[in-house]
PDB file of N, CA, C and O in Angstrom:
ATOM      1  N   UNK A   1       0.634  -0.727   0.079  1.00  0.00           N
ATOM      2  CA  UNK A   1      -0.109  -0.147   0.092  1.00  0.00           C
ATOM      3  C   UNK A   1       0.761   1.238  -0.063  1.00  0.00           C
ATOM      4  O   UNK A   1       1.335   1.696   0.925  1.00  0.00           O
ATOM      5  N   UNK A   2       0.801   1.583  -0.743  1.00  0.00           N
ATOM      6  CA  UNK A   2       0.885   2.971  -0.875  1.00  0.00           C
ATOM      7  C   UNK A   2       0.639   4.444  -0.573  1.00  0.00           C
ATOM      8  O   UNK A   2      -0.201   5.153  -1.128  1.00  0.00           O
ATOM      9  N   UNK A   3       1.730   4.905   0.653  1.00  0.00           N
ATOM     10  CA  UNK A   3       2.428   5.767   1.508  1.00  0.00           C
ATOM     11  C   UNK A   3       1.419   7.424   0.731  1.00  0.00           C
ATOM     12  O   UNK A   3       1.666   8.158  -0.227  1.00  0.00           O
ATOM     13  N   UNK A   4       0.568   7.399   1.510  1.00  0.00           N
ATOM     14  CA  UNK A   4       0.507   9.226   1.139  1.00  0.00           C
ATOM     15  C   UNK A   4       0.117   9.898   1.964  1.00  0.00           C
ATOM     16  O   UNK A   4      -0.593  10.841   1.617  1.00  0.00           O
ATOM     17  N   UNK A   5       0.357   9.738   3.131  1.00  0.00           N
ATOM     18  CA  UNK A   5       0.239  10.447   4.192  1.00  0.00           C
ATOM     19  C   UNK A   5       0.353  10.421   5.364  1.00  0.00           C
ATOM     20  O   UNK A   5      -0.057   9.362   5.839  1.00  0.00           O
ATOM     21  N   UNK A   6       0.740  11.132   6.090  1.00  0.00           N
ATOM     22  CA  UNK A   6       1.676  11.454   6.921  1.00  0.00           C
ATOM     23  C   UNK A   6       1.389  11.592   9.038  1.00  0.00           C
ATOM     24  O   UNK A   6       1.864  11.812  10.153  1.00  0.00           O
ATOM     25  N   UNK A   7       0.262  11.248   8.217  1.00  0.00           N
ATOM     26  CA  UNK A   7      -0.743  11.664   9.668  1.00  0.00           C
ATOM     27  C   UNK A   7      -0.368  10.391  10.707  1.00  0.00           C
ATOM     28  O   UNK A   7      -0.785  10.897  11.749  1.00  0.00           O
ATOM     29  N   UNK A   8      -0.112   9.733  10.905  1.00  0.00           N
ATOM     30  CA  UNK A   8       0.165   8.305  11.492  1.00  0.00           C
ATOM     31  C   UNK A   8       1.490   9.488  12.665  1.00  0.00           C
ATOM     32  O   UNK A   8       1.282  10.062  13.735  1.00  0.00           O
ATOM     33  N   UNK A   9       2.731   9.412  11.810  1.00  0.00           N
ATOM     34  CA  UNK A   9       3.388   9.733  12.093  1.00  0.00           C
ATOM     35  C   UNK A   9       3.692  11.748  13.036  1.00  0.00           C
ATOM     36  O   UNK A   9       4.496  12.068  13.912  1.00  0.00           O
ATOM     37  N   UNK A  10       2.641  12.592  12.298  1.00  0.00           N
ATOM     38  CA  UNK A  10       2.434  13.550  12.373  1.00  0.00           C
ATOM     39  C   UNK A  10       2.116  13.309  13.985  1.00  0.00           C
ATOM     40  O   UNK A  10       2.955  13.394  14.881  1.00  0.00           O
ATOM     41  N   UNK A  11       0.817  13.013  14.134  1.00  0.00           N
ATOM     42  CA  UNK A  11       0.200  12.348  14.908  1.00  0.00           C
ATOM     43  C   UNK A  11       1.539  12.159  16.087  1.00  0.00           C
ATOM     44  O   UNK A  11       2.177  13.036  16.671  1.00  0.00           O
ATOM     45  N   UNK A  12       1.603  11.346  16.124  1.00  0.00           N
ATOM     46  CA  UNK A  12       2.969  10.999  17.327  1.00  0.00           C
ATOM     47  C   UNK A  12       3.305  11.960  17.874  1.00  0.00           C
ATOM     48  O   UNK A  12       2.671  12.587  18.722  1.00  0.00           O
ATOM     49  N   UNK A  13       4.914  12.302  17.212  1.00  0.00           N
ATOM     50  CA  UNK A  13       5.530  13.781  17.373  1.00  0.00           C
ATOM     51  C   UNK A  13       5.133  14.443  18.030  1.00  0.00           C
ATOM     52  O   UNK A  13       5.906  15.089  18.738  1.00  0.00           O
ATOM     53  N   UNK A  14       3.641  14.637  18.145  1.00  0.00           N
ATOM     54  CA  UNK A  14       3.247  15.611  18.815  1.00  0.00           C
ATOM     55  C   UNK A  14       2.491  14.928  20.380  1.00  0.00           C
ATOM     56  O   UNK A  14       1.955  15.546  21.299  1.00  0.00           O
ATOM     57  N   UNK A  15       2.711  13.467  20.211  1.00  0.00           N
ATOM     58  CA  UNK A  15       2.501  12.656  20.532  1.00  0.00           C
ATOM     59  C   UNK A  15       0.948  12.442  21.308  1.00  0.00           C
ATOM     60  O   UNK A  15       0.793  12.007  22.449  1.00  0.00           O
ATOM     61  N   UNK A  16      -0.316  12.942  20.201  1.00  0.00           N
ATOM     62  CA  UNK A  16      -2.119  12.452  20.094  1.00  0.00           C
ATOM     63  C   UNK A  16      -1.858  11.771  19.380  1.00  0.00           C
ATOM     64  O   UNK A  16      -0.915  11.469  18.649  1.00  0.00           O
ATOM     65  N   UNK A  17      -2.893  11.469  19.640  1.00  0.00           N
ATOM     66  CA  UNK A  17      -4.122   9.844  19.506  1.00  0.00           C
ATOM     67  C   UNK A  17      -5.386   9.706  18.483  1.00  0.00           C
ATOM     68  O   UNK A  17      -6.319  10.509  18.485  1.00  0.00           O
ATOM     69  N   UNK A  18      -5.291   8.537  17.573  1.00  0.00           N
ATOM     70  CA  UNK A  18      -6.268   9.012  16.678  1.00  0.00           C
ATOM     71  C   UNK A  18      -6.744   9.335  17.286  1.00  0.00           C
ATOM     72  O   UNK A  18      -6.700  10.564  17.333  1.00  0.00           O
ATOM     73  N   UNK A  19      -7.963   8.403  18.694  1.00  0.00           N
ATOM     74  CA  UNK A  19      -9.100   8.719  19.763  1.00  0.00           C
ATOM     75  C   UNK A  19      -9.511  10.777  19.163  1.00  0.00           C
ATOM     76  O   UNK A  19     -10.525  11.385  18.821  1.00  0.00           O
ATOM     77  N   UNK A  20      -7.995  11.139  19.351  1.00  0.00           N
ATOM     78  CA  UNK A  20      -7.884  12.672  19.737  1.00  0.00           C
ATOM     79  C   UNK A  20      -8.364  13.377  18.868  1.00  0.00           C
ATOM     80  O   UNK A  20      -9.218  14.234  19.093  1.00  0.00           O
ATOM     81  N   UNK A  21      -7.875  13.113  17.731  1.00  0.00           N
ATOM     82  CA  UNK A  21      -7.862  13.273  16.804  1.00  0.00           C
ATOM     83  C   UNK A  21      -9.357  13.330  16.194  1.00  0.00           C
ATOM     84  O   UNK A  21      -9.553  14.303  15.466  1.00  0.00           O
ATOM     85  N   UNK A  22     -10.358  12.514  16.357  1.00  0.00           N
ATOM     86  CA  UNK A  22     -11.307  11.522  16.141  1.00  0.00           C
ATOM     87  C   UNK A  22     -11.647  12.377  17.148  1.00  0.00           C
ATOM     88  O   UNK A  22     -10.784  13.252  17.088  1.00  0.00           O
ATOM     89  N   UNK A  23     -12.194  12.569  17.798  1.00  0.00           N
ATOM     90  CA  UNK A  23     -12.692  13.216  19.041  1.00  0.00           C
ATOM     91  C   UNK A  23     -12.818  14.807  18.488  1.00  0.00           C
ATOM     92  O   UNK A  23     -13.924  15.295  18.255  1.00  0.00           O
ATOM     93  N   UNK A  24     -11.643  15.512  18.317  1.00  0.00           N
ATOM     94  CA  UNK A  24     -11.379  16.393  17.647  1.00  0.00           C
ATOM     95  C   UNK A  24     -12.530  17.191  16.169  1.00  0.00           C
ATOM     96  O   UNK A  24     -13.291  18.157  16.103  1.00  0.00           O
ATOM     97  N   UNK A  25     -12.007  15.987  15.095  1.00  0.00           N
ATOM     98  CA  UNK A  25     -12.685  16.402  14.422  1.00  0.00           C
ATOM     99  C   UNK A  25     -14.389  15.781  14.498  1.00  0.00           C
ATOM    100  O   UNK A  25     -15.080  16.095  13.529  1.00  0.00           O
ATOM    101  N   UNK A  26     -15.134  14.846  15.705  1.00  0.00           N
ATOM    102  CA  UNK A  26     -16.302  14.617  15.279  1.00  0.00           C
ATOM    103  C   UNK A  26     -16.040  12.882  14.040  1.00  0.00           C
ATOM    104  O   UNK A  26     -16.467  12.609  12.918  1.00  0.00           O
ATOM    105  N   UNK A  27     -15.330  12.279  14.836  1.00  0.00           N
ATOM    106  CA  UNK A  27     -15.132  11.188  13.202  1.00  0.00           C
ATOM    107  C   UNK A  27     -15.182  10.638  13.753  1.00  0.00           C
ATOM    108  O   UNK A  27     -14.860  10.700  14.940  1.00  0.00           O
ATOM    109  N   UNK A  28     -15.937   9.200  12.738  1.00  0.00           N
ATOM    110  CA  UNK A  28     -14.960   7.704  13.766  1.00  0.00           C
ATOM    111  C   UNK A  28     -14.273   7.338  14.089  1.00  0.00           C
ATOM    112  O   UNK A  28     -13.552   6.852  13.218  1.00  0.00           O
ATOM    113  N   UNK A  29     -13.694   7.149  15.752  1.00  0.00           N
ATOM    114  CA  UNK A  29     -12.366   7.119  15.671  1.00  0.00           C
ATOM    115  C   UNK A  29     -11.796   5.209  14.323  1.00  0.00           C
ATOM    116  O   UNK A  29     -10.620   4.939  14.079  1.00  0.00           O
ATOM    117  N   UNK A  30     -12.705   4.563  13.921  1.00  0.00           N
ATOM    118  CA  UNK A  30     -12.515   3.788  13.015  1.00  0.00           C
ATOM    119  C   UNK A  30     -11.875   4.335  11.053  1.00  0.00           C
ATOM    120  O   UNK A  30     -11.211   3.656  10.270  1.00  0.00           O
ATOM    121  N   UNK A  31     -12.306   5.421  10.912  1.00  0.00           N
ATOM    122  CA  UNK A  31     -12.074   6.342  10.051  1.00  0.00           C
ATOM    123  C   UNK A  31     -10.803   7.452  10.325  1.00  0.00           C
ATOM    124  O   UNK A  31     -10.526   8.408   9.601  1.00  0.00           O
ATOM    125  N   UNK A  32     -10.316   7.162  11.216  1.00  0.00           N
ATOM    126  CA  UNK A  32      -9.427   7.711  11.310  1.00  0.00           C
ATOM    127  C   UNK A  32      -8.244   7.312  11.449  1.00  0.00           C
ATOM    128  O   UNK A  32      -7.129   7.812  11.305  1.00  0.00           O
ATOM    129  N   UNK A  33      -8.867   5.820  11.910  1.00  0.00           N
ATOM    130  CA  UNK A  33      -7.632   5.040  12.222  1.00  0.00           C
ATOM    131  C   UNK A  33      -7.455   4.067  10.019  1.00  0.00           C
ATOM    132  O   UNK A  33      -7.054   2.963  10.388  1.00  0.00           O
ATOM    133  N   UNK A  34      -7.483   4.022   9.411  1.00  0.00           N
ATOM    134  CA  UNK A  34      -7.881   3.978   7.988  1.00  0.00           C
ATOM    135  C   UNK A  34      -7.049   5.304   7.538  1.00  0.00           C
ATOM    136  O   UNK A  34      -6.533   5.214   6.424  1.00  0.00           O
ATOM    137  N   UNK A  35      -6.825   6.652   8.324  1.00  0.00           N
ATOM    138  CA  UNK A  35      -6.127   7.663   6.808  1.00  0.00           C
ATOM    139  C   UNK A  35      -4.815   7.056   7.382  1.00  0.00           C
ATOM    140  O   UNK A  35      -3.910   6.659   6.648  1.00  0.00           O
ATOM    141  N   UNK A  36      -4.755   6.993   9.161  1.00  0.00           N
ATOM    142  CA  UNK A  36      -3.057   6.415   9.423  1.00  0.00           C
ATOM    143  C   UNK A  36      -2.660   6.024   8.712  1.00  0.00           C
ATOM    144  O   UNK A  36      -1.555   6.306   8.248  1.00  0.00           O
ATOM    145  N   UNK A  37      -3.611   4.997   8.246  1.00  0.00           N
ATOM    146  CA  UNK A  37      -2.964   3.361   7.735  1.00  0.00           C
ATOM    147  C   UNK A  37      -3.094   3.716   6.671  1.00  0.00           C
ATOM    148  O   UNK A  37      -2.553   2.797   6.057  1.00  0.00           O
ATOM    149  N   UNK A  38      -3.492   4.542   5.808  1.00  0.00           N
ATOM    150  CA  UNK A  38      -2.979   4.750   4.286  1.00  0.00           C
ATOM    151  C   UNK A  38      -3.851   4.452   3.595  1.00  0.00           C
ATOM    152  O   UNK A  38      -3.972   4.899   2.454  1.00  0.00           O
ATOM    153  N   UNK A  39      -5.174   3.090   4.487  1.00  0.00           N
ATOM    154  CA  UNK A  39      -5.879   2.544   3.442  1.00  0.00           C
ATOM    155  C   UNK A  39      -6.976   3.317   2.843  1.00  0.00           C
ATOM    156  O   UNK A  39      -7.522   2.798   1.869  1.00  0.00           O
ATOM    157  N   UNK A  40      -7.399   4.458   3.243  1.00  0.00           N
ATOM    158  CA  UNK A  40      -8.224   5.246   2.921  1.00  0.00           C
ATOM    159  C   UNK A  40      -7.491   7.098   3.313  1.00  0.00           C
ATOM    160  O   UNK A  40      -6.580   7.445   4.064  1.00  0.00           O
ATOM    161  N   UNK A  41      -8.383   7.876   2.427  1.00  0.00           N
ATOM    162  CA  UNK A  41      -7.194   9.740   2.797  1.00  0.00           C
ATOM    163  C   UNK A  41      -7.988  10.274   3.153  1.00  0.00           C
ATOM    164  O   UNK A  41      -9.103   9.905   2.781  1.00  0.00           O
ATOM    165  N   UNK A  42      -7.911  11.113   3.813  1.00  0.00           N
ATOM    166  CA  UNK A  42      -8.887  12.441   4.031  1.00  0.00           C
ATOM    167  C   UNK A  42      -9.311  13.523   3.386  1.00  0.00           C
ATOM    168  O   UNK A  42      -8.473  14.229   2.825  1.00  0.00           O
ATOM    169  N   UNK A  43     -10.817  13.892   3.338  1.00  0.00           N
ATOM    170  CA  UNK A  43     -11.160  14.893   2.059  1.00  0.00           C
ATOM    171  C   UNK A  43     -10.044  15.713   1.960  1.00  0.00           C
ATOM    172  O   UNK A  43      -9.120  15.104   2.498  1.00  0.00           O
ATOM    173  N   UNK A  44      -9.602  16.958   1.477  1.00  0.00           N
ATOM    174  CA  UNK A  44      -8.719  17.916   1.336  1.00  0.00           C
ATOM    175  C   UNK A  44      -9.102  18.341   2.705  1.00  0.00           C
ATOM    176  O   UNK A  44      -8.591  18.076   3.793  1.00  0.00           O
ATOM    177  N   UNK A  45     -10.421  19.276   2.289  1.00  0.00           N
ATOM    178  CA  UNK A  45     -10.919  19.787   3.738  1.00  0.00           C
ATOM    179  C   UNK A  45     -11.254  19.220   4.419  1.00  0.00           C
ATOM    180  O   UNK A  45     -11.788  20.107   5.085  1.00  0.00           O
ATOM    181  N   UNK A  46     -11.490  18.178   5.051  1.00  0.00           N
ATOM    182  CA  UNK A  46     -10.716  17.976   6.118  1.00  0.00           C
ATOM    183  C   UNK A  46      -9.160  17.454   6.870  1.00  0.00           C
ATOM    184  O   UNK A  46      -9.015  17.120   8.046  1.00  0.00           O
ATOM    185  N   UNK A  47      -8.324  17.495   6.023  1.00  0.00           N
ATOM    186  CA  UNK A  47      -6.912  17.298   6.163  1.00  0.00           C
ATOM    187  C   UNK A  47      -7.177  19.042   5.897  1.00  0.00           C
ATOM    188  O   UNK A  47      -7.558  18.513   4.852  1.00  0.00           O
ATOM    189  N   UNK A  48      -7.312  20.166   5.815  1.00  0.00           N
ATOM    190  CA  UNK A  48      -7.190  21.710   6.214  1.00  0.00           C
ATOM    191  C   UNK A  48      -7.102  22.063   7.574  1.00  0.00           C
ATOM    192  O   UNK A  48      -6.308  22.742   8.224  1.00  0.00           O
ATOM    193  N   UNK A  49      -8.754  21.036   7.997  1.00  0.00           N
ATOM    194  CA  UNK A  49      -8.938  21.037   9.507  1.00  0.00           C
ATOM    195  C   UNK A  49      -7.712  20.053  10.403  1.00  0.00           C
ATOM    196  O   UNK A  49      -7.415  20.305  11.570  1.00  0.00           O
ATOM    197  N   UNK A  50      -7.165  19.038   9.689  1.00  0.00           N
ATOM    198  CA  UNK A  50      -6.495  17.905  10.443  1.00  0.00           C
ATOM    199  C   UNK A  50      -4.407  19.165  11.076  1.00  0.00           C
ATOM    200  O   UNK A  50      -3.658  19.179  12.053  1.00  0.00           O
ATOM    201  N   UNK A  51      -4.478  19.771   9.946  1.00  0.00           N
ATOM    202  CA  UNK A  51      -3.815  20.872  10.178  1.00  0.00           C
ATOM    203  C   UNK A  51      -4.239  21.822  10.411  1.00  0.00           C
ATOM    204  O   UNK A  51      -3.227  22.450  10.719  1.00  0.00           O
ATOM    205  N   UNK A  52      -5.043  22.483  10.513  1.00  0.00           N
ATOM    206  CA  UNK A  52      -5.115  23.883  12.446  1.00  0.00           C
ATOM    207  C   UNK A  52      -5.134  22.751  13.722  1.00  0.00           C
ATOM    208  O   UNK A  52      -4.688  23.015  14.838  1.00  0.00           O
ATOM    209  N   UNK A  53      -5.534  21.883  13.472  1.00  0.00           N
ATOM    210  CA  UNK A  53      -5.657  21.419  14.372  1.00  0.00           C
ATOM    211  C   UNK A  53      -4.215  20.687  15.519  1.00  0.00           C
ATOM    212  O   UNK A  53      -4.109  20.451  16.723  1.00  0.00           O
ATOM    213  N   UNK A  54      -3.299  20.542  14.271  1.00  0.00           N
ATOM    214  CA  UNK A  54      -1.917  20.313  14.807  1.00  0.00           C
ATOM    215  C   UNK A  54      -1.380  21.634  14.896  1.00  0.00           C
ATOM    216  O   UNK A  54      -0.426  21.477  15.657  1.00  0.00           O
ATOM    217  N   UNK A  55      -1.412  22.719  14.610  1.00  0.00           N
ATOM    218  CA  UNK A  55      -1.146  23.575  13.809  1.00  0.00           C
ATOM    219  C   UNK A  55       0.820  23.440  13.364  1.00  0.00           C
ATOM    220  O   UNK A  55       1.875  23.825  13.869  1.00  0.00           O
ATOM    221  N   UNK A  56       0.271  22.451  11.821  1.00  0.00           N
ATOM    222  CA  UNK A  56       1.112  22.637  10.946  1.00  0.00           C
ATOM    223  C   UNK A  56       0.557  23.153   9.322  1.00  0.00           C
ATOM    224  O   UNK A  56      -0.522  23.544   8.877  1.00  0.00           O
ATOM    225  N   UNK A  57       1.784  22.939   8.805  1.00  0.00           N
ATOM    226  CA  UNK A  57       1.550  23.037   7.096  1.00  0.00           C
ATOM    227  C   UNK A  57       0.669  22.011   7.106  1.00  0.00           C
ATOM    228  O   UNK A  57       0.700  21.235   8.060  1.00  0.00           O
ATOM    229  N   UNK A  58      -0.580  21.762   5.700  1.00  0.00           N
ATOM    230  CA  UNK A  58      -0.221  20.983   5.738  1.00  0.00           C
ATOM    231  C   UNK A  58      -0.299  20.311   4.468  1.00  0.00           C
ATOM    232  O   UNK A  58      -1.210  19.776   3.836  1.00  0.00           O
ATOM    233  N   UNK A  59       1.390  20.572   4.218  1.00  0.00           N
ATOM    234  CA  UNK A  59       2.372  19.657   3.279  1.00  0.00           C
ATOM    235  C   UNK A  59       3.243  19.045   4.565  1.00  0.00           C
ATOM    236  O   UNK A  59       3.698  17.995   4.112  1.00  0.00           O
ATOM    237  N   UNK A  60       3.643  19.163   5.769  1.00  0.00           N
ATOM    238  CA  UNK A  60       2.919  18.241   6.510  1.00  0.00           C
ATOM    239  C   UNK A  60       3.339  17.090   6.606  1.00  0.00           C
ATOM    240  O   UNK A  60       4.385  16.457   6.750  1.00  0.00           O
ATOM    241  N   UNK A  61       0.982  16.819   6.353  1.00  0.00           N
ATOM    242  CA  UNK A  61       0.906  15.775   6.352  1.00  0.00           C
ATOM    243  C   UNK A  61       0.828  15.000   5.782  1.00  0.00           C
ATOM    244  O   UNK A  61       0.369  13.951   6.232  1.00  0.00           O
ATOM    245  N   UNK A  62       1.336  15.148   4.189  1.00  0.00           N
ATOM    246  CA  UNK A  62       1.843  14.658   3.030  1.00  0.00           C
ATOM    247  C   UNK A  62       3.195  14.276   2.730  1.00  0.00           C
ATOM    248  O   UNK A  62       4.205  14.902   3.051  1.00  0.00           O
ATOM    249  N   UNK A  63       3.109  12.746   1.821  1.00  0.00           N
ATOM    250  CA  UNK A  63       4.350  11.967   1.088  1.00  0.00           C
ATOM    251  C   UNK A  63       4.548  13.035   0.070  1.00  0.00           C
ATOM    252  O   UNK A  63       3.967  13.351  -0.968  1.00  0.00           O
ATOM    253  N   UNK A  64       5.617  13.496   0.762  1.00  0.00           N
ATOM    254  CA  UNK A  64       6.324  14.575  -0.964  1.00  0.00           C
ATOM    255  C   UNK A  64       6.779  13.829  -2.016  1.00  0.00           C
ATOM    256  O   UNK A  64       7.580  12.895  -1.980  1.00  0.00           O
ATOM    257  N   UNK A  65       6.066  14.430  -3.200  1.00  0.00           N
ATOM    258  CA  UNK A  65       6.329  13.216  -4.437  1.00  0.00           C
ATOM    259  C   UNK A  65       7.343  13.235  -5.166  1.00  0.00           C
ATOM    260  O   UNK A  65       7.512  12.521  -6.154  1.00  0.00           O
ATOM    261  N   UNK A  66       8.482  14.470  -4.517  1.00  0.00           N
ATOM    262  CA  UNK A  66       9.727  15.121  -5.305  1.00  0.00           C
ATOM    263  C   UNK A  66      10.912  14.642  -4.447  1.00  0.00           C
ATOM    264  O   UNK A  66      10.942  14.665  -3.217  1.00  0.00           O
ATOM    265  N   UNK A  67      11.660  14.307  -5.078  1.00  0.00           N
ATOM    266  CA  UNK A  67      13.388  14.094  -4.395  1.00  0.00           C
ATOM    267  C   UNK A  67      14.092  15.176  -4.644  1.00  0.00           C
ATOM    268  O   UNK A  67      14.287  15.613  -5.778  1.00  0.00           O
ATOM    269  N   UNK A  68      14.623  15.800  -3.339  1.00  0.00           N
ATOM    270  CA  UNK A  68      14.807  17.037  -3.396  1.00  0.00           C
ATOM    271  C   UNK A  68      16.608  16.507  -3.450  1.00  0.00           C
ATOM    272  O   UNK A  68      16.918  15.352  -3.158  1.00  0.00           O
ATOM    273  N   UNK A  69      17.427  17.332  -3.776  1.00  0.00           N
ATOM    274  CA  UNK A  69      18.836  16.648  -3.567  1.00  0.00           C
ATOM    275  C   UNK A  69      19.362  17.597  -3.009  1.00  0.00           C
ATOM    276  O   UNK A  69      18.634  18.588  -3.070  1.00  0.00           O
ATOM    277  N   UNK A  70      21.175  17.928  -1.992  1.00  0.00           N
ATOM    278  CA  UNK A  70      21.473  19.746  -1.821  1.00  0.00           C
ATOM    279  C   UNK A  70      21.392  19.881  -2.376  1.00  0.00           C
ATOM    280  O   UNK A  70      20.163  19.945  -2.384  1.00  0.00           O
ATOM    281  N   UNK A  71      21.849  20.211  -3.869  1.00  0.00           N
ATOM    282  CA  UNK A  71      21.466  21.662  -5.266  1.00  0.00           C
ATOM    283  C   UNK A  71      20.612  22.329  -5.450  1.00  0.00           C
ATOM    284  O   UNK A  71      20.721  23.463  -5.916  1.00  0.00           O
ATOM    285  N   UNK A  72      19.118  21.557  -4.991  1.00  0.00           N
ATOM    286  CA  UNK A  72      17.876  21.863  -4.645  1.00  0.00           C
ATOM    287  C   UNK A  72      17.597  23.654  -3.750  1.00  0.00           C
ATOM    288  O   UNK A  72      16.468  24.001  -3.403  1.00  0.00           O
TER     289      UNK A  72
END
């Protein structure tokens, strides 16, 4: 399964749980769990809300599609 989002990583970095996120978004814990495991992806509108809740740039929640070199 291709990793698209970094939600699980960012939650762990901030010592937050999927349950906390589910409660904050008024979503089912199972839905958030599927987002965290990249089984499904949150809608863009929800991704913006997640970024606000975690106080991160939305790009921090996504796996980069560009490989950067130190010359970039």
